[in-house]
N, C-alpha and C positions, 0 to 999 in steps of 0.2 A: 556755093559752087567753088570747087578747088581750082585755083589759078594754074595756068601752065607755067613751066619754068621760065619762059621768056617774059611773061607777065610779072612773075614774082621778082625776077632780076630787075626789071624796069621799075616797078613800084618801090622796091627796096632802095634802089639808087636814088630815086626821087625823094623819098622820105628822109634819107640820110645825107642828102646834098648839103654841103656847108653853106652858111650865109655868105653873101657877096663880100662882106667885110671881115670874114673870119680869119683871113691870112694877113698878118701885118707886114710880112717881109717881102713876099713876091711882088707886090706893087712897087716897092722901093727898088728892087732889082730891075723890074720892067722899065723903070724910068732912069736907070743908071745911077741911082742915088745911094745904093748900098755900098759899103766898103768892100774892097777886095778881100780884106781880112775876114769879113763875115762869110764870104764865099769859101774861103779856106776852112773856116770852122765847120761849115756845112759838110764839106768833103771829109774832114777829120771825124766828124760824128758818124758819117756814113760808113767809115772804116770799121766802126763797131756795130752799127745796125745790120749791115749786110751779112756778116758771118752768123750773127745771132738769128736773123730771120731764116737764113738758109738751113740751119740746124732745126729750127722750129718746123719749117715746111717738110723737111725730111722725116721728122717724127710724125707729123700729121699724115704723111703718105704711108708710113708703116702702120699707124693705127687704122687708117682707112682700109688698107689691104687686109689686115688681120680680121676686120669685120666684113670682109667680102665686098667692100665698097670700092671696086676697082676704078670706077669713074672718078671719084674724088681723089683717089691715090694718084691717078694720072695727072690731075690738075695740080696737086701739090708737088709732084715730081717736076713738072714743068716750071713751077715757081722757083724751086730750088736751083734748077739749071739756070734760070734767069738771074738769080743772085750771083752765081759764079761769073757770069758775063758782066754783070754790073761791077763787080770787084775789079775786073780787068780794066774797065773803062774809067775807073776812079783815079788811077795814077796820073794820067795826063791833066786832069782837072787840078789835082794838088800841085803838080809841076807848074801849071800856069799861074797858080796863086802864090807861088814862091815857097811852098812847104817842102822842107828837106826831110830826108829819111829819119834823122834823129828826132825831129819834132813829131813826125808821124808815129814813130815807135813809142814815144814817151807821153803822148798827149793823153790827158785825163778827161774822159767824156763827162758831159753835163747831165744831171738827172732828168731835166725837162726834155732833153733830146732822146734819152734812152728809155723813157716810159713806154713808147710805142713798141719797141722790140720786146720789152719785158712783158707787156700784155699779150703780144703774139705768142710768146713762150707759154703763158698761162693758157691761152686757147689751145696750143698744141697738146697740153696735158689734159685739159678739161672739156674742151668744146666738142660738140657733135660735128664731125667733119663737114657734113652738108651745110650746116648753119654757118660754119667758118667760111666756106666757099662763098656764101651769100654776103657775109659781112665784109670780107676782103675785096670781093669784086666791086661792091658799091664804093669802097674807099679808093680803089685804083683809079676810078674815073676822075676824082678830084686831084689825086696825086699826078696823074698823067697831064691834066690841064696845067698844073703848076709847073711841071717839068718842061712842057712846051713853051710856056712863057719865059722861063728862065733861060732855056737854050737860045731862044730868039734874042733875048736881051744881052746875053754874053757875047754874041756876035756883033750886035748893033752898037752897044755902049762900052764894052770892055775889050773888044778886039781879040777875043778868044777864037782859036781855030777849031776846025771840026773835031779834032782829037780831044781837045779840052772840053768840048760840049757833048762828047759822046755819051757820057753817063746820063745826061738829061734827055738826049735824043732817044736813048734806049727805051725809056719809060713813056716818052711822048708819042712814039710811033704806035700805030694801030697794031693790035695783037689778035688777029682773027682766029688763029688756032687756039689760043688760050680762051677766047670768048666761047668758042665751040665746046671746049672741054668743060668750062663752067656751066654752060647750058645743059650738057649731057649729065654732068654730076648732079645738078639741081633737079632735073627731071627724074633721074633715077631715085634721088632722095624723096621726092614727092610720091613717086610710085610705091616706095617701100615704107612710107610713113615716117621718114627720118627728119623731116623739116619741122622745127619747133619755133615758137615765138621768140626764143632766145636769140635768134639771128639778128633781130633789131637791137637788142641790148648790146650784143657783141659789136654790132656795127656802129652804134652811138659812141661806145667807148673807144673803138679804133679811131673813129673820126676825131674825137676829142684829144686823144694822145698825139695824133698827127698835128693838130692845131698847136699843142704844147711844144712840139718840135720847132715849128716856125716861130712861135712866140718867144721861145728861149733864145733863138738866134737873133731875133729882132730886138730883144731887150739889150743885147750886147752891142748891136749895131747902133741903136739909138743912144746908148750910154756914152758913146764916143762923139755923139752929136754931129752936126754939120753935114755937109754933102759928101758922101763917100766918093762918088764919081768913078766912072769907069776908067779914067786915066790915072787914078791914084795908085800908088804902090801899096803892097800889103803892109 
């Protein structure tokens, strides 16, 4: 029996949910033990992730529209708009971490942090749009939980204000309109026979590349040892 879109989204998210100990950095941030410098690096890496993802989502929207999949196109257009907003909210985070314009402009990103957007770009070129909707939607749940934890910790342990936490607040907040768009896109894909088993493979790789993002940052945080502390300077 063919599942409904809601059932498929739910089971996909469950199957692709990360293990409780998969993220080595967020628990450190949650306890105020990560270095402020590590938070700065997180923001600097996102300066490269965000524009790459935005272009990937725009390309996915064009591909979907060309194949008359207007529902998936609307979903990806909304994601691209969200990346634009995320870029705007990134500047206060970098300011709070003591990152100047010169460093932001010359920072060299780390491969382990950029594997995620590189794979999203691959999906933009090769993935069936409905399968990509499923894979990304499953991943967003874990990303949103991490962002909610970080936003809370930045206020409690690092003394960051609302503007500095705005990037993480954006992804931590519920997105009912986006959820509805994903539901509509997946149901349309099911009705048209466009959902394939590849969405699970896409989702597993997306999840693993996100883990690599956190692991790369955590390795640098641990390499400097000791308690980072929310009161420490970058």
